[in-house]
C-alpha positions as CSV (number, residue, x, y, z in Angstrom):
1,X,19.5,18.2,9.1
2,X,18.7,15.5,11.7
3,X,15.1,14.3,11.8
4,X,13.2,11.9,14.0
5,X,11.3,9.1,12.3
6,X,9.2,6.5,14.1
7,X,6.5,4.0,13.0
8,X,4.1,2.5,15.6
9,X,1.1,0.2,15.4
10,X,-1.9,0.3,17.6
11,X,-5.4,-1.2,17.7
12,X,-8.6,0.9,17.3
13,X,-10.6,-0.3,20.3
14,X,-13.6,1.8,19.4
15,X,-14.2,-0.3,16.3
16,X,-14.2,-3.7,18.1
17,X,-16.4,-6.3,16.6
18,X,-16.7,-9.8,18.2
19,X,-13.4,-9.4,20.0
20,X,-11.6,-8.5,16.8
21,X,-10.0,-5.0,16.3
22,X,-8.4,-3.3,13.3
23,X,-4.7,-2.5,13.4
24,X,-3.8,1.1,12.6
25,X,-0.4,2.6,11.9
26,X,1.1,5.9,12.8
27,X,4.2,7.5,11.2
28,X,5.8,10.4,13.1
29,X,8.5,12.6,11.6
30,X,9.7,15.7,13.4
31,X,6.4,15.9,15.3
32,X,4.2,15.6,12.2
33,X,1.8,12.7,12.5
34,X,0.1,10.6,9.8
35,X,-2.2,7.7,10.5
36,X,-3.3,4.9,8.3
37,X,-5.1,1.6,8.3
38,X,-2.9,-1.5,8.1
39,X,-5.7,-3.5,6.5
40,X,-5.1,-6.1,9.3
41,X,-7.2,-7.1,12.2
42,X,-6.3,-9.1,15.4
43,X,-8.0,-10.6,18.4
44,X,-7.9,-8.0,21.1
45,X,-6.7,-10.6,23.7
46,X,-3.4,-11.2,21.9
47,X,-2.5,-7.6,21.2
48,X,0.5,-6.2,23.1
49,X,0.1,-2.5,23.4
50,X,3.6,-1.9,24.7
51,X,5.3,-3.9,22.0
52,X,3.0,-2.8,19.2
53,X,2.7,-6.4,18.1
54,X,0.6,-9.5,18.6
55,X,1.9,-11.6,21.5
56,X,2.3,-15.3,21.5
57,X,3.3,-17.9,18.9
58,X,-0.1,-18.8,17.5
59,X,-0.7,-18.8,13.7
60,X,-2.7,-15.6,13.9
61,X,0.0,-13.8,15.9
62,X,2.8,-14.9,13.5
63,X,0.8,-13.8,10.4
64,X,0.0,-10.4,11.9
65,X,3.5,-9.8,13.1
66,X,4.9,-10.8,9.7
67,X,2.5,-8.4,8.0
68,X,3.4,-5.6,10.4
69,X,7.2,-6.2,9.9
70,X,6.6,-6.0,6.1
71,X,4.6,-2.7,6.4
72,X,7.3,-1.2,8.7
73,X,10.0,-2.2,6.2
74,X,8.1,-0.7,3.3
75,X,7.5,2.6,5.2
76,X,11.2,2.8,6.1
77,X,12.1,2.2,2.4
78,X,9.7,5.0,1.3
79,X,11.1,7.3,4.0
80,X,14.7,6.7,2.8
81,X,13.7,7.2,-0.8
82,X,11.9,10.5,-0.1
83,X,14.7,11.8,2.2
84,X,17.2,11.1,-0.6
85,X,15.2,13.0,-3.1
86,X,13.5,15.8,-1.1
87,X,14.9,18.4,1.2
88,X,12.0,18.2,3.7
89,X,10.0,15.1,4.3
90,X,6.7,15.0,6.3
91,X,4.8,12.1,7.7
92,X,2.0,12.7,5.3
93,X,4.4,12.4,2.3
94,X,5.7,9.0,3.6
95,X,2.1,7.7,4.3
96,X,1.0,8.8,0.8
97,X,4.0,7.1,-0.8
98,X,3.2,3.9,1.1
99,X,-0.4,4.0,0.0
100,X,0.5,4.8,-3.6
101,X,-1.0,8.3,-3.4
102,X,1.3,11.1,-4.5
103,X,2.9,13.3,-7.0
104,X,4.0,11.9,-10.3
105,X,7.2,13.2,-11.6
106,X,7.4,14.3,-15.3
107,X,10.0,13.2,-17.7
108,X,12.0,15.9,-19.4
109,X,10.4,15.2,-22.8
110,X,6.9,15.5,-21.4
111,X,7.8,18.8,-19.7
112,X,9.1,20.2,-23.0
113,X,6.1,19.0,-24.9
114,X,3.8,20.8,-22.4
115,X,5.9,24.0,-22.8
116,X,5.9,23.8,-26.6
117,X,2.1,23.3,-26.7
118,X,1.6,26.3,-24.4
119,X,3.9,28.3,-26.6
120,X,2.2,27.3,-29.8
121,X,-1.2,28.5,-28.4
122,X,0.3,31.9,-27.6
123,X,1.9,32.4,-31.0
124,X,0.2,35.4,-32.6
125,X,-1.0,36.8,-29.3
126,X,2.0,37.6,-27.3
127,X,4.7,35.4,-28.9
128,X,6.3,35.4,-32.3
129,X,7.8,32.4,-34.1
């Protein structure tokens, strides 16, 4: 199944403080949207809204663009990993994987231990050994 995947960055102009604005990210997959904070901020004057990057060659612009490229690469890596493992991937799943929030997969031994413990509690009630 073909899916659309896009990552864009924008500044949150409503939270401007002394000419500095926080950079936000948005992941879109098949029309589902998930937004997150990039934990970066930039001077509003050097932000290029069309290019989704800081413009210029100043030290600040280079640092911000490097951080944004790194974030974009990490998000793409998480998307690829999730799409290899899951049948259906949403933008929220990718955002949660990037932020370290998510489901933890059980090992086979841990799953058997849980099942055996549940079975042991039911012995004598509705199960026999």
